[in-house]
Phi, psi and omega in degrees: 000134182283132180289140174277327180231126177240123180244122186237125173055044181286123182223151178203131178235146173242098187066237179266005181264122180268099181285326177222139183226091172063048182275129174251139180202139176236139180237129185258153180295146176075013182230152175254118184253117182273138175241110186232172179157165179298166175304136181083009182285340179110013185296307181293325177298321178300313179296320179298318180291315182295324180280349180091000181290328177237136180278126175226200177238164184115184185237134176238120181242123178253113188067246175240021183248128175281112183253014188303327184262002185274148175286167184304320184294324179287326175296321179297316181293335178275353174116014177250111184241161180209160170240167184246168178300322176255146182300143180250026179279166179261111187302325186271359179259152176287159178299318181299315182298321181292319178296318179295319179297316179296320180296322178295320184293320180270355179058044179200120186250098172246025187294329180298318177296321181291320177299319177294312184301316185262009177052054184261005185305318186288342184246009184303322183259015174268147171289144186301328180289348184262352182261167183293162180297321177300319177292323177299319179296323178292322176297318179300318178293319178299318179298323179292338183261357177298132183089359179053071176296156179277331182230134181236120178258121184242122181253098179053058181294339181269002182300125177082001181275151173289168179301319180295317179292324177296320178298318178296320180298316181298322177297319179295319181297319178296319180293319179302313182293313187282316185285319185253003177059032178280143172270120185247128170252120188243117168261123185202138177271341180283103184293334175298318177294313183303310186281347176277322191251340190275138174274330181212150180236139169245131181250128174256147172218124182044047174081002180243152175287121181270312182197154175218141179169188178298149184307315183296320180291320180294317184299326184262002183287131182302326180294324179289317178300318179296318183294322183276321190242353177076012181204146174261004181286000000 
């Protein structure tokens, strides 16, 4: 299967600190690719560099287009979207207004499908600050999907969610990948979410690629156990 997103030799340093050191990663359509690792491994930095929010080095290819030098807004228009650890919605705007604004910006309106998928009908005319946190996260995810991007980068979308909301989120992620053939890169600390939805896992440790493979193989690998728990016992 041809990768939709190819990241080659992605590196980023802050002064003398190497946050990322030559990380390679490919993401395929219709699959959820998990990016995991201990705190400080470089996961969020990787998403920041690939999305263009932070300048690093290396090559990012979307489809057959080298987008390495493009700013975030141009990457978004070409089909690379992302969400943040904290919701990026506008609290004082209604859900409907935000979806409409996003659709106008990308010049593509698939908001009706998104409202159906995330069951947002009841909150469309509510201000975002008035709906539950779980609903806010779904609105944030819907905004990232306006215009039907080809690649979706998610940075801890389950953070702060209840168990029930996390379960709902995993169902949505599976539907996004399978129904719309989106390539999803998921950074998440909730291992229940990771092992439920991911087809493949990449593990980072101190900015380097430690291992990549199927979830069951990664979970039992001694190097991963050592990285997370400091012991292979």
